[in-house]
ROLOTI-140132 format. One record per atom (N, C-alpha, C, O): atom name; residue number from 1; x, y, z. Coordinates in Angstrom, 3 decimals. Layout:
BEGIN
(bapa "CA", NUM, (X, Y, Z))
...
END
This chain:
BEGIN
(bapa "N", 1, (-64.165, 71.242, -19.198))
(bapa "CA", 1, (-64.190, 72.686, -19.036))
(bapa "C", 1, (-64.089, 73.012, -17.549))
(bapa "O", 1, (-64.855, 72.490, -16.739))
(bapa "N", 2, (-63.151, 73.867, -17.200))
(bapa "CA", 2, (-62.930, 74.256, -15.803))
(bapa "C", 2, (-64.073, 75.147, -15.329))
(bapa "O", 2, (-64.552, 76.012, -16.062))
(bapa "N", 3, (-64.505, 74.917, -14.074))
(bapa "CA", 3, (-65.632, 75.648, -13.504))
(bapa "C", 3, (-65.114, 76.632, -12.455))
(bapa "O", 3, (-64.465, 76.238, -11.486))
(bapa "N", 4, (-65.409, 77.909, -12.662))
(bapa "CA", 4, (-64.950, 78.983, -11.781))
(bapa "C", 4, (-66.144, 79.591, -11.053))
(bapa "O", 4, (-67.169, 79.893, -11.663))
(bapa "N", 5, (-65.998, 79.765, -9.746))
(bapa "CA", 5, (-66.969, 80.542, -8.980))
(bapa "C", 5, (-66.418, 81.953, -8.879))
(bapa "O", 5, (-65.312, 82.161, -8.379))
(bapa "N", 6, (-67.180, 82.914, -9.351))
(bapa "CA", 6, (-66.800, 84.321, -9.347))
(bapa "C", 6, (-67.760, 85.072, -8.443))
(bapa "O", 6, (-68.976, 84.978, -8.610))
(bapa "N", 7, (-67.216, 85.824, -7.476))
(bapa "CA", 7, (-68.054, 86.548, -6.520))
(bapa "C", 7, (-67.579, 87.993, -6.429))
(bapa "O", 7, (-66.417, 88.263, -6.124))
(bapa "N", 8, (-68.501, 88.918, -6.698))
(bapa "CA", 8, (-68.223, 90.352, -6.548))
(bapa "C", 8, (-69.554, 91.059, -6.373))
(bapa "O", 8, (-70.501, 90.784, -7.110))
(bapa "N", 9, (-69.639, 91.962, -5.413))
(bapa "CA", 9, (-70.891, 92.680, -5.179))
(bapa "C", 9, (-71.149, 93.765, -6.217))
(bapa "O", 9, (-72.272, 94.257, -6.323))
(bapa "N", 10, (-70.137, 94.144, -6.981))
(bapa "CA", 10, (-70.307, 95.128, -8.054))
(bapa "C", 10, (-70.733, 94.373, -9.317))
(bapa "O", 10, (-69.932, 93.670, -9.933))
(bapa "N", 11, (-71.984, 94.527, -9.683))
(bapa "CA", 11, (-72.525, 93.733, -10.792))
(bapa "C", 11, (-71.847, 94.039, -12.123))
(bapa "O", 11, (-71.740, 93.149, -12.967))
(bapa "N", 12, (-71.386, 95.271, -12.334))
(bapa "CA", 12, (-70.683, 95.600, -13.573))
(bapa "C", 12, (-69.363, 94.827, -13.655))
(bapa "O", 12, (-69.054, 94.217, -14.678))
(bapa "N", 13, (-68.594, 94.861, -12.573))
(bapa "CA", 13, (-67.319, 94.128, -12.525))
(bapa "C", 13, (-67.579, 92.642, -12.712))
(bapa "O", 13, (-66.855, 91.961, -13.439))
(bapa "N", 14, (-68.609, 92.149, -12.054))
(bapa "CA", 14, (-68.981, 90.734, -12.154))
(bapa "C", 14, (-69.251, 90.332, -13.599))
(bapa "O", 14, (-68.767, 89.300, -14.063))
(bapa "N", 15, (-70.020, 91.142, -14.302))
(bapa "CA", 15, (-70.360, 90.832, -15.697))
(bapa "C", 15, (-69.134, 90.874, -16.603))
(bapa "O", 15, (-68.956, 90.001, -17.453))
(bapa "N", 16, (-68.296, 91.876, -16.423))
(bapa "CA", 16, (-67.118, 92.020, -17.278))
(bapa "C", 16, (-66.170, 90.830, -17.093))
(bapa "O", 16, (-65.714, 90.236, -18.069))
(bapa "N", 17, (-65.881, 90.491, -15.842))
(bapa "CA", 17, (-64.965, 89.374, -15.590))
(bapa "C", 17, (-65.590, 88.061, -16.045))
(bapa "O", 17, (-64.909, 87.220, -16.632))
(bapa "N", 18, (-66.884, 87.880, -15.779))
(bapa "CA", 18, (-67.567, 86.650, -16.223))
(bapa "C", 18, (-67.466, 86.496, -17.736))
(bapa "O", 18, (-67.123, 85.423, -18.232))
(bapa "N", 19, (-67.762, 87.565, -18.466))
(bapa "CA", 19, (-67.710, 87.498, -19.925))
(bapa "C", 19, (-66.314, 87.158, -20.423))
(bapa "O", 19, (-66.158, 86.353, -21.341))
(bapa "N", 20, (-65.298, 87.770, -19.820))
(bapa "CA", 20, (-63.923, 87.506, -20.245))
(bapa "C", 20, (-63.511, 86.061, -19.949))
(bapa "O", 20, (-62.841, 85.426, -20.763))
(bapa "N", 21, (-63.909, 85.547, -18.793))
(bapa "CA", 21, (-63.576, 84.166, -18.459))
(bapa "C", 21, (-64.296, 83.190, -19.383))
(bapa "O", 21, (-63.718, 82.193, -19.814))
(bapa "N", 22, (-65.550, 83.479, -19.682))
(bapa "CA", 22, (-66.295, 82.615, -20.600))
(bapa "C", 22, (-65.682, 82.633, -21.995))
(bapa "O", 22, (-65.606, 81.596, -22.653))
(bapa "N", 23, (-65.243, 83.809, -22.451))
(bapa "CA", 23, (-64.592, 83.894, -23.762))
(bapa "C", 23, (-63.276, 83.110, -23.769))
(bapa "O", 23, (-62.840, 82.637, -24.819))
(bapa "N", 24, (-62.646, 82.973, -22.603))
(bapa "CA", 24, (-61.399, 82.216, -22.495))
(bapa "C", 24, (-61.655, 80.717, -22.337))
(bapa "O", 24, (-60.711, 79.931, -22.257))
(bapa "N", 25, (-62.936, 80.319, -22.290))
(bapa "CA", 25, (-63.254, 78.902, -22.259))
(bapa "C", 25, (-63.621, 78.328, -20.905))
(bapa "O", 25, (-63.723, 77.109, -20.762))
(bapa "N", 26, (-63.820, 79.173, -19.914))
(bapa "CA", 26, (-64.200, 78.682, -18.595))
(bapa "C", 26, (-65.719, 78.688, -18.448))
(bapa "O", 26, (-66.417, 79.517, -19.032))
(bapa "N", 27, (-66.206, 77.747, -17.658))
(bapa "CA", 27, (-67.608, 77.778, -17.246))
(bapa "C", 27, (-67.634, 78.593, -15.959))
(bapa "O", 27, (-66.873, 78.311, -15.033))
(bapa "N", 28, (-68.497, 79.595, -15.891))
(bapa "CA", 28, (-68.472, 80.530, -14.772))
(bapa "C", 28, (-69.829, 80.574, -14.084))
(bapa "O", 28, (-70.868, 80.731, -14.726))
(bapa "N", 29, (-69.795, 80.431, -12.770))
(bapa "CA", 29, (-70.954, 80.722, -11.938))
(bapa "C", 29, (-70.639, 82.053, -11.272))
(bapa "O", 29, (-69.726, 82.142, -10.451))
(bapa "N", 30, (-71.398, 83.089, -11.627))
(bapa "CA", 30, (-71.132, 84.439, -11.144))
(bapa "C", 30, (-72.225, 84.869, -10.172))
(bapa "O", 30, (-73.412, 84.831, -10.496))
(bapa "N", 31, (-71.807, 85.281, -8.971))
(bapa "CA", 31, (-72.749, 85.705, -7.943))
(bapa "C", 31, (-72.357, 87.061, -7.388))
(bapa "O", 31, (-71.177, 87.318, -7.149))
(bapa "N", 32, (-73.346, 87.938, -7.179))
(bapa "CA", 32, (-73.068, 89.232, -6.564))
(bapa "C", 32, (-73.384, 89.221, -5.067))
(bapa "O", 32, (-73.138, 90.204, -4.368))
(bapa "N", 33, (-73.928, 88.107, -4.583))
(bapa "CA", 33, (-74.302, 87.969, -3.183))
(bapa "C", 33, (-73.353, 86.970, -2.515))
(bapa "O", 33, (-73.388, 85.776, -2.810))
(bapa "N", 34, (-72.512, 87.469, -1.622))
(bapa "CA", 34, (-71.504, 86.611, -0.992))
(bapa "C", 34, (-72.129, 85.547, -0.084))
(bapa "O", 34, (-71.567, 84.464, 0.074))
(bapa "N", 35, (-73.270, 85.846, 0.503))
(bapa "CA", 35, (-73.946, 84.860, 1.342))
(bapa "C", 35, (-74.428, 83.685, 0.501))
(bapa "O", 35, (-74.346, 82.534, 0.931))
(bapa "N", 36, (-74.929, 83.972, -0.693))
(bapa "CA", 36, (-75.335, 82.912, -1.621))
(bapa "C", 36, (-74.119, 82.101, -2.061))
(bapa "O", 36, (-74.207, 80.886, -2.235))
(bapa "N", 37, (-72.989, 82.775, -2.238))
(bapa "CA", 37, (-71.762, 82.071, -2.623))
(bapa "C", 37, (-71.352, 81.067, -1.545))
(bapa "O", 37, (-70.931, 79.955, -1.863))
(bapa "N", 38, (-71.473, 81.449, -0.285))
(bapa "CA", 38, (-71.131, 80.529, 0.804))
(bapa "C", 38, (-72.027, 79.295, 0.787))
(bapa "O", 38, (-71.558, 78.182, 1.025))
(bapa "N", 39, (-73.288, 79.486, 0.513))
(bapa "CA", 39, (-74.216, 78.351, 0.428))
(bapa "C", 39, (-73.832, 77.436, -0.725))
(bapa "O", 39, (-73.868, 76.212, -0.597))
(bapa "N", 40, (-73.463, 78.039, -1.858))
(bapa "CA", 40, (-73.111, 77.258, -3.040))
(bapa "C", 40, (-71.816, 76.466, -2.845))
(bapa "O", 40, (-71.688, 75.342, -3.332))
(bapa "N", 41, (-70.866, 77.057, -2.133))
(bapa "CA", 41, (-69.592, 76.383, -1.859))
(bapa "C", 41, (-69.829, 75.083, -1.097))
(bapa "O", 41, (-69.096, 74.110, -1.281))
(bapa "N", 42, (-70.846, 75.064, -0.247))
(bapa "CA", 42, (-71.160, 73.862, 0.522))
(bapa "C", 42, (-71.811, 72.775, -0.329))
(bapa "O", 42, (-71.780, 71.599, 0.033))
(bapa "N", 43, (-72.404, 73.170, -1.468))
(bapa "CA", 43, (-73.154, 72.216, -2.289))
(bapa "C", 43, (-72.442, 71.788, -3.558))
(bapa "O", 43, (-72.614, 70.655, -4.007))
(bapa "N", 44, (-71.646, 72.670, -4.144))
(bapa "CA", 44, (-71.053, 72.407, -5.453))
(bapa "C", 44, (-69.539, 72.370, -5.392))
(bapa "O", 44, (-68.921, 72.879, -4.457))
(bapa "N", 45, (-68.957, 71.759, -6.407))
(bapa "CA", 45, (-67.500, 71.744, -6.549))
(bapa "C", 45, (-67.093, 72.702, -7.656))
(bapa "O", 45, (-67.787, 72.847, -8.663))
(bapa "N", 46, (-65.973, 73.343, -7.453))
(bapa "CA", 46, (-65.424, 74.270, -8.434))
(bapa "C", 46, (-63.954, 73.944, -8.624))
(bapa "O", 46, (-63.332, 73.301, -7.778))
(bapa "N", 47, (-63.411, 74.395, -9.740))
(bapa "CA", 47, (-61.979, 74.234, -9.986))
(bapa "C", 47, (-61.186, 75.405, -9.440))
(bapa "O", 47, (-59.990, 75.285, -9.178))
(bapa "N", 48, (-61.860, 76.552, -9.265))
(bapa "CA", 48, (-61.196, 77.757, -8.781))
(bapa "C", 48, (-62.264, 78.715, -8.265))
(bapa "O", 48, (-63.376, 78.764, -8.790))
(bapa "N", 49, (-61.912, 79.475, -7.229))
(bapa "CA", 49, (-62.793, 80.515, -6.707))
(bapa "C", 49, (-62.080, 81.847, -6.870))
(bapa "O", 49, (-60.918, 81.995, -6.493))
(bapa "N", 50, (-62.785, 82.802, -7.433))
(bapa "CA", 50, (-62.274, 84.149, -7.670))
(bapa "C", 50, (-63.238, 85.102, -6.973))
(bapa "O", 50, (-64.406, 85.189, -7.350))
(bapa "N", 51, (-62.754, 85.820, -5.952))
(bapa "CA", 51, (-63.659, 86.640, -5.158))
(bapa "C", 51, (-63.077, 87.993, -4.800))
(bapa "O", 51, (-61.874, 88.147, -4.593))
(bapa "N", 52, (-63.970, 88.965, -4.734))
(bapa "CA", 52, (-63.615, 90.293, -4.254))
(bapa "C", 52, (-63.352, 90.202, -2.757))
(bapa "O", 52, (-63.879, 89.314, -2.087))
(bapa "N", 53, (-62.545, 91.108, -2.232))
(bapa "CA", 53, (-62.251, 91.116, -0.804))
(bapa "C", 53, (-63.373, 91.785, -0.011))
(bapa "O", 53, (-63.948, 91.178, 0.892))
(bapa "N", 54, (-63.677, 93.011, -0.344))
(bapa "CA", 54, (-64.637, 93.784, 0.448))
(bapa "C", 54, (-66.020, 93.727, -0.177))
(bapa "O", 54, (-66.269, 94.257, -1.260))
(bapa "N", 55, (-66.915, 93.057, 0.553))
(bapa "CA", 55, (-68.303, 92.930, 0.117))
(bapa "C", 55, (-69.185, 92.938, 1.354))
(bapa "O", 55, (-68.745, 92.560, 2.440))
(bapa "N", 56, (-70.431, 93.369, 1.188))
(bapa "CA", 56, (-71.359, 93.251, 2.319))
(bapa "C", 56, (-71.660, 91.776, 2.589))
(bapa "O", 56, (-71.557, 90.938, 1.693))
(bapa "N", 57, (-72.025, 91.478, 3.806))
(bapa "CA", 57, (-72.258, 90.076, 4.164))
(bapa "C", 57, (-70.921, 89.423, 4.439))
(bapa "O", 57, (-70.165, 89.883, 5.295))
(bapa "N", 58, (-70.629, 88.370, 3.731))
(bapa "CA", 58, (-69.354, 87.661, 3.885))
(bapa "C", 58, (-68.308, 88.285, 2.974))
(bapa "O", 58, (-68.553, 88.467, 1.781))
(bapa "N", 59, (-67.143, 88.615, 3.525))
(bapa "CA", 59, (-66.097, 89.180, 2.671))
(bapa "C", 59, (-65.306, 88.052, 2.009))
(bapa "O", 59, (-65.559, 86.872, 2.252))
(bapa "N", 60, (-64.356, 88.434, 1.178))
(bapa "CA", 60, (-63.586, 87.451, 0.426))
(bapa "C", 60, (-62.778, 86.497, 1.285))
(bapa "O", 60, (-62.570, 85.346, 0.901))
(bapa "N", 61, (-62.316, 86.959, 2.446))
(bapa "CA", 61, (-61.566, 86.071, 3.334))
(bapa "C", 61, (-62.470, 84.991, 3.924))
(bapa "O", 61, (-62.025, 83.863, 4.137))
(bapa "N", 62, (-63.717, 85.321, 4.187))
(bapa "CA", 62, (-64.679, 84.327, 4.676))
(bapa "C", 62, (-64.944, 83.287, 3.587))
(bapa "O", 62, (-65.024, 82.090, 3.862))
(bapa "N", 63, (-65.077, 83.758, 2.356))
(bapa "CA", 63, (-65.294, 82.846, 1.228))
(bapa "C", 63, (-64.078, 81.945, 1.031))
(bapa "O", 63, (-64.224, 80.746, 0.792))
(bapa "N", 64, (-62.878, 82.519, 1.131))
(bapa "CA", 64, (-61.646, 81.725, 0.994))
(bapa "C", 64, (-61.570, 80.659, 2.086))
(bapa "O", 64, (-61.226, 79.510, 1.808))
(bapa "N", 65, (-61.884, 81.025, 3.303))
(bapa "CA", 65, (-61.839, 80.070, 4.413))
(bapa "C", 65, (-62.855, 78.946, 4.206))
(bapa "O", 65, (-62.536, 77.775, 4.409))
(bapa "N", 66, (-64.065, 79.299, 3.805))
(bapa "CA", 66, (-65.095, 78.284, 3.559))
(bapa "C", 66, (-64.676, 77.337, 2.446))
(bapa "O", 66, (-64.920, 76.132, 2.521))
(bapa "N", 67, (-64.046, 77.882, 1.417))
(bapa "CA", 67, (-63.571, 77.057, 0.310))
(bapa "C", 67, (-62.489, 76.104, 0.778))
(bapa "O", 67, (-62.533, 74.914, 0.468))
(bapa "N", 68, (-61.506, 76.619, 1.528))
(bapa "CA", 68, (-60.396, 75.771, 1.965))
(bapa "C", 68, (-60.847, 74.713, 2.968))
(bapa "O", 68, (-60.260, 73.632, 3.025))
(bapa "N", 69, (-61.875, 75.006, 3.756))
(bapa "CA", 69, (-62.396, 74.006, 4.695))
(bapa "C", 69, (-63.128, 72.887, 3.954))
(bapa "O", 69, (-63.020, 71.718, 4.326))
(bapa "N", 70, (-63.861, 73.241, 2.922))
(bapa "CA", 70, (-64.666, 72.257, 2.184))
(bapa "C", 70, (-63.829, 71.512, 1.150))
(bapa "O", 70, (-63.936, 70.294, 1.009))
(bapa "N", 71, (-62.991, 72.264, 0.425))
(bapa "CA", 71, (-62.182, 71.690, -0.652))
(bapa "C", 71, (-60.793, 72.330, -0.629))
(bapa "O", 71, (-60.528, 73.240, -1.414))
(bapa "N", 72, (-59.911, 71.877, 0.246))
(bapa "CA", 72, (-58.617, 72.534, 0.432))
(bapa "C", 72, (-57.726, 72.578, -0.811))
(bapa "O", 72, (-56.797, 73.383, -0.872))
(bapa "N", 73, (-57.994, 71.734, -1.790))
(bapa "CA", 73, (-57.174, 71.708, -3.003))
(bapa "C", 73, (-57.617, 72.750, -4.037))
(bapa "O", 73, (-56.942, 72.926, -5.051))
(bapa "N", 74, (-58.724, 73.433, -3.803))
(bapa "CA", 74, (-59.245, 74.421, -4.761))
(bapa "C", 74, (-58.542, 75.760, -4.554))
(bapa "O", 74, (-58.591, 76.313, -3.455))
(bapa "N", 75, (-57.890, 76.292, -5.590))
(bapa "CA", 75, (-57.233, 77.591, -5.436))
(bapa "C", 75, (-58.242, 78.730, -5.332))
(bapa "O", 75, (-59.311, 78.702, -5.941))
(bapa "N", 76, (-57.865, 79.730, -4.541))
(bapa "CA", 76, (-58.690, 80.923, -4.357))
(bapa "C", 76, (-57.861, 82.145, -4.721))
(bapa "O", 76, (-56.762, 82.354, -4.206))
(bapa "N", 77, (-58.421, 82.949, -5.628))
(bapa "CA", 77, (-57.813, 84.225, -5.985))
(bapa "C", 77, (-58.690, 85.318, -5.388))
(bapa "O", 77, (-59.897, 85.365, -5.627))
(bapa "N", 78, (-58.073, 86.183, -4.617))
(bapa "CA", 78, (-58.752, 87.307, -3.995))
(bapa "C", 78, (-58.355, 88.556, -4.766))
(bapa "O", 78, (-57.176, 88.749, -5.063))
(bapa "N", 79, (-59.316, 89.401, -5.092))
(bapa "CA", 79, (-58.968, 90.653, -5.746))
(bapa "C", 79, (-59.588, 91.812, -4.995))
(bapa "O", 79, (-60.652, 91.690, -4.388))
(bapa "N", 80, (-58.890, 92.951, -5.051))
(bapa "CA", 80, (-59.345, 94.080, -4.255))
(bapa "C", 80, (-58.741, 95.388, -4.736))
(bapa "O", 80, (-57.612, 95.433, -5.225))
(bapa "N", 81, (-59.509, 96.431, -4.587))
(bapa "CA", 81, (-58.981, 97.777, -4.789))
(bapa "C", 81, (-58.100, 98.178, -3.617))
(bapa "O", 81, (-57.402, 99.190, -3.669))
(bapa "N", 82, (-58.137, 97.382, -2.569))
(bapa "CA", 82, (-57.379, 97.646, -1.344))
(bapa "C", 82, (-56.256, 96.627, -1.164))
(bapa "O", 82, (-55.852, 96.345, -0.036))
(bapa "N", 83, (-55.758, 96.081, -2.250))
(bapa "CA", 83, (-54.756, 95.011, -2.175))
(bapa "C", 83, (-53.505, 95.440, -1.417))
(bapa "O", 83, (-52.892, 94.622, -0.732))
(bapa "N", 84, (-53.120, 96.704, -1.526))
(bapa "CA", 84, (-51.916, 97.177, -0.837))
(bapa "C", 84, (-52.041, 97.049, 0.673))
(bapa "O", 84, (-51.034, 96.913, 1.367))
(bapa "N", 85, (-53.262, 97.091, 1.187))
(bapa "CA", 85, (-53.480, 96.932, 2.627))
(bapa "C", 85, (-53.116, 95.533, 3.111))
(bapa "O", 85, (-52.875, 95.331, 4.301))
(bapa "N", 86, (-53.074, 94.575, 2.201))
(bapa "CA", 86, (-52.804, 93.191, 2.571))
(bapa "C", 86, (-51.471, 92.697, 2.048))
(bapa "O", 86, (-51.124, 91.533, 2.246))
(bapa "N", 87, (-50.730, 93.543, 1.396))
(bapa "CA", 87, (-49.450, 93.145, 0.829))
(bapa "C", 87, (-48.516, 92.638, 1.933))
(bapa "O", 87, (-48.283, 93.323, 2.929))
(bapa "N", 88, (-47.995, 91.444, 1.739))
(bapa "CA", 88, (-47.053, 90.886, 2.695))
(bapa "C", 88, (-47.695, 90.160, 3.856))
(bapa "O", 88, (-46.987, 89.534, 4.644))
(bapa "N", 89, (-48.991, 90.220, 3.990))
(bapa "CA", 89, (-49.662, 89.514, 5.080))
(bapa "C", 89, (-49.858, 88.057, 4.684))
(bapa "O", 89, (-49.908, 87.731, 3.498))
(bapa "N", 90, (-49.968, 87.195, 5.667))
(bapa "CA", 90, (-50.089, 85.766, 5.413))
(bapa "C", 90, (-51.500, 85.414, 4.975))
(bapa "O", 90, (-52.330, 85.010, 5.790))
(bapa "N", 91, (-51.764, 85.567, 3.698))
(bapa "CA", 91, (-53.080, 85.226, 3.170))
(bapa "C", 91, (-53.189, 83.738, 2.861))
(bapa "O", 91, (-54.292, 83.191, 2.828))
(bapa "N", 92, (-52.056, 83.078, 2.636))
(bapa "CA", 92, (-52.090, 81.639, 2.362))
(bapa "C", 92, (-52.674, 80.892, 3.551))
(bapa "O", 92, (-53.399, 79.913, 3.372))
(bapa "N", 93, (-52.372, 81.336, 4.743))
(bapa "CA", 93, (-52.912, 80.726, 5.942))
(bapa "C", 93, (-54.402, 80.959, 6.095))
(bapa "O", 93, (-55.053, 80.348, 6.943))
(bapa "N", 94, (-54.939, 81.848, 5.268))
(bapa "CA", 94, (-56.374, 82.142, 5.289))
(bapa "C", 94, (-57.090, 81.548, 4.082))
(bapa "O", 94, (-58.249, 81.872, 3.820))
(bapa "N", 95, (-56.400, 80.677, 3.347))
(bapa "CA", 95, (-57.021, 80.007, 2.211))
(bapa "C", 95, (-56.906, 80.742, 0.899))
(bapa "O", 95, (-57.567, 80.378, -0.073))
(bapa "N", 96, (-56.068, 81.783, 0.850))
(bapa "CA", 96, (-55.913, 82.588, -0.366))
(bapa "C", 96, (-54.610, 82.195, -1.053))
(bapa "O", 96, (-53.540, 82.217, -0.443))
(bapa "N", 97, (-54.715, 81.833, -2.332))
(bapa "CA", 97, (-53.526, 81.466, -3.099))
(bapa "C", 97, (-52.870, 82.657, -3.766))
(bapa "O", 97, (-51.657, 82.669, -3.978))
(bapa "N", 98, (-53.672, 83.662, -4.096))
(bapa "CA", 98, (-53.146, 84.812, -4.826))
(bapa "C", 98, (-54.015, 86.028, -4.561))
(bapa "O", 98, (-55.239, 85.923, -4.488))
(bapa "N", 99, (-53.373, 87.191, -4.417))
(bapa "CA", 99, (-54.071, 88.462, -4.256))
(bapa "C", 99, (-53.761, 89.339, -5.452))
(bapa "O", 99, (-52.595, 89.596, -5.750))
(bapa "N", 100, (-54.804, 89.803, -6.146))
(bapa "CA", 100, (-54.648, 90.692, -7.293))
(bapa "C", 100, (-55.296, 92.036, -6.990))
(bapa "O", 100, (-56.322, 92.109, -6.313))
(bapa "N", 101, (-54.682, 93.093, -7.500))
(bapa "CA", 101, (-55.216, 94.441, -7.299))
(bapa "C", 101, (-56.200, 94.785, -8.403))
(bapa "O", 101, (-56.009, 94.422, -9.564))
(bapa "N", 102, (-57.255, 95.493, -8.021))
(bapa "CA", 102, (-58.185, 96.047, -9.008))
(bapa "C", 102, (-57.614, 97.379, -9.454))
(bapa "O", 102, (-56.973, 98.049, -8.646))
(bapa "N", 103, (-57.806, 97.789, -10.663))
(bapa "CA", 103, (-58.486, 97.047, -11.717))
(bapa "C", 103, (-57.619, 95.883, -12.193))
(bapa "O", 103, (-56.394, 95.980, -12.252))
(bapa "N", 104, (-58.281, 94.798, -12.527))
(bapa "CA", 104, (-57.591, 93.573, -12.916))
(bapa "C", 104, (-57.288, 93.600, -14.409))
(bapa "O", 104, (-58.177, 93.823, -15.232))
(bapa "N", 105, (-56.033, 93.371, -14.745))
(bapa "CA", 105, (-55.656, 93.222, -16.149))
(bapa "C", 105, (-56.037, 91.796, -16.555))
(bapa "O", 105, (-55.559, 90.830, -15.960))
(bapa "N", 106, (-56.886, 91.671, -17.553))
(bapa "CA", 106, (-57.430, 90.370, -17.902))
(bapa "C", 106, (-56.355, 89.374, -18.310))
(bapa "O", 106, (-56.455, 88.198, -17.960))
(bapa "N", 107, (-55.326, 89.807, -19.042))
(bapa "CA", 107, (-54.274, 88.870, -19.428))
(bapa "C", 107, (-53.530, 88.353, -18.197))
(bapa "O", 107, (-53.173, 87.177, -18.140))
(bapa "N", 108, (-53.298, 89.212, -17.225))
(bapa "CA", 108, (-52.635, 88.784, -15.990))
(bapa "C", 108, (-53.528, 87.836, -15.203))
(bapa "O", 108, (-53.041, 86.868, -14.620))
(bapa "N", 109, (-54.828, 88.106, -15.181))
(bapa "CA", 109, (-55.757, 87.218, -14.491))
(bapa "C", 109, (-55.760, 85.830, -15.122))
(bapa "O", 109, (-55.678, 84.822, -14.420))
(bapa "N", 110, (-55.856, 85.782, -16.450))
(bapa "CA", 110, (-55.888, 84.486, -17.136))
(bapa "C", 110, (-54.594, 83.699, -16.920))
(bapa "O", 110, (-54.631, 82.484, -16.727))
(bapa "N", 111, (-53.456, 84.387, -16.953))
(bapa "CA", 111, (-52.179, 83.715, -16.700))
(bapa "C", 111, (-52.115, 83.198, -15.270))
(bapa "O", 111, (-51.604, 82.106, -15.023))
(bapa "N", 112, (-52.632, 83.980, -14.329))
(bapa "CA", 112, (-52.644, 83.566, -12.925))
(bapa "C", 112, (-53.517, 82.336, -12.726))
(bapa "O", 112, (-53.139, 81.401, -12.020))
(bapa "N", 113, (-54.677, 82.344, -13.350))
(bapa "CA", 113, (-55.585, 81.200, -13.239))
(bapa "C", 113, (-54.922, 79.956, -13.796))
(bapa "O", 113, (-54.931, 78.906, -13.155))
(bapa "N", 114, (-54.347, 80.065, -14.983))
(bapa "CA", 114, (-53.699, 78.906, -15.597))
(bapa "C", 114, (-52.554, 78.385, -14.753))
(bapa "O", 114, (-52.382, 77.173, -14.625))
(bapa "N", 115, (-51.766, 79.284, -14.174))
(bapa "CA", 115, (-50.629, 78.829, -13.358))
(bapa "C", 115, (-51.110, 78.114, -12.089))
(bapa "O", 115, (-50.461, 77.176, -11.627))
(bapa "N", 116, (-52.229, 78.547, -11.529))
(bapa "CA", 116, (-52.767, 77.882, -10.342))
(bapa "C", 116, (-53.423, 76.544, -10.681))
(bapa "O", 116, (-53.424, 75.625, -9.863))
(bapa "N", 117, (-53.977, 76.438, -11.882))
(bapa "CA", 117, (-54.686, 75.217, -12.253))
(bapa "C", 117, (-53.788, 74.171, -12.917))
(bapa "O", 117, (-54.178, 73.008, -13.009))
(bapa "N", 118, (-52.612, 74.551, -13.374))
(bapa "CA", 118, (-51.760, 73.634, -14.138))
(bapa "C", 118, (-51.418, 72.373, -13.340))
(bapa "O", 118, (-51.341, 71.285, -13.910))
(bapa "N", 119, (-51.215, 72.507, -12.051))
(bapa "CA", 119, (-50.859, 71.340, -11.232))
(bapa "C", 119, (-52.083, 70.615, -10.685))
(bapa "O", 119, (-51.950, 69.620, -9.972))
(bapa "N", 120, (-53.249, 71.099, -11.009))
(bapa "CA", 120, (-54.469, 70.526, -10.428))
(bapa "C", 120, (-55.369, 69.938, -11.516))
(bapa "O", 120, (-56.579, 70.162, -11.511))
(bapa "N", 121, (-54.794, 69.210, -12.420))
(bapa "CA", 121, (-55.559, 68.621, -13.531))
(bapa "C", 121, (-56.344, 67.422, -13.054))
(bapa "O", 121, (-57.049, 66.793, -13.843))
END
């Protein structure tokens, strides 16, 4: 079972995405505190990191960088209501594999996750 780290400071969004990922068969560690997520990234391994961009404490780019430094092969999906602000910018160089706009369509999210994980079995 693939293990996903999910980080979002909005607890409602966190619960909805966590529930959908679990129903799709993923094991999910869901955190609303980005600072706690950074600590966990240093201790645990994940198959994928899914994080909001704008959060108090460490933002999604900090989480992506920490993930790529610790485990460069782990894909990171960044999602944001402000995705248009980053369209076309070099996020890959910041450890981000994919940027999705909120609200997230669950079918698109699941397809994105599968496409990122298919080569990382």
